[in-house]
C-alpha positions in Angstrom: -8.4 -32.4 7.6 -9.9 -29.3 6.0 -9.3 -25.9 7.6 -12.4 -23.8 8.5 -10.6 -20.5 8.7 -7.2 -18.8 8.4 -6.5 -19.1 12.1 -6.4 -22.9 11.7 -3.6 -22.8 9.1 -0.2 -24.2 10.0 2.0 -21.7 11.8 4.6 -21.7 8.9 1.8 -20.6 6.5 0.5 -17.9 8.8 4.0 -16.5 9.6 5.3 -16.5 6.0 2.3 -15.4 3.9 0.3 -12.2 3.8 -3.5 -12.5 4.4 -4.5 -12.7 0.7 -2.0 -15.5 0.1 -3.3 -17.3 3.2 -6.8 -17.2 1.8 -5.6 -18.7 -1.5 -3.7 -21.4 0.5 -6.8 -22.2 2.5 -9.1 -22.5 -0.6 -6.5 -24.6 -2.6 -5.8 -26.9 0.4 -9.4 -27.5 1.1 -10.3 -28.1 -2.5 -7.4 -30.6 -2.9 -8.3 -32.3 0.4 -12.0 -32.7 -0.6 -10.7 -34.3 -3.8 -9.1 -37.0 -1.7 -5.4 -35.8 -1.7 -3.4 -36.6 1.4 -2.6 -33.7 3.8 1.0 -33.5 2.5 -0.1 -33.5 -1.2 -2.9 -31.0 -0.5 -0.3 -28.7 1.2 2.1 -29.0 -1.7 -0.6 -28.2 -4.2 -1.7 -25.2 -2.1 1.9 -23.9 -1.9 2.2 -24.3 -5.7 -1.0 -22.4 -6.3 0.1 -19.6 -4.0 3.3 -19.4 -6.0 1.3 -18.7 -9.2 -0.1 -15.5 -7.5 2.7 -14.5 -5.2 6.5 -14.4 -5.2 9.0 -14.3 -2.4 10.9 -11.0 -2.6 14.6 -10.4 -1.9 13.9 -9.7 1.8 11.9 -12.9 2.2 8.5 -11.2 2.1 5.8 -12.6 -0.2 4.4 -10.1 -2.7 1.7 -10.3 -5.4 2.9 -11.0 -8.9 1.9 -8.1 -11.2 -0.6 -9.3 -13.8 1.4 -10.4 -16.9 4.7 -9.9 -15.0 5.5 -13.5 -14.1 6.0 -14.7 -17.7 3.1 -17.2 -17.3 0.5 -16.9 -19.9 -2.2 -19.2 -21.3 -2.0 -17.5 -24.7 0.1 -18.9 -27.5 3.0 -17.3 -29.3 1.5 -17.3 -32.8 2.8 -14.3 -34.7 0.4 -11.6 -35.9 -0.6 -11.9 -39.5 
């Protein structure tokens, strides 16, 4: 069930995502699969992880999200004292 390289990824992943995003998908999928997730769930998790690093542009091309530009942060909103 695990993919050994990018060339083994499903065609929809290879045709839609740039090489860097494909590498992220591969690593996330294989990690999820090794944790016992089904192929469908591992694929969904991998897509979700790709979406934390990449966004689909207006022309349909996937682009990296600039650091700090996605509005996702692990820091709190505590006001400065």
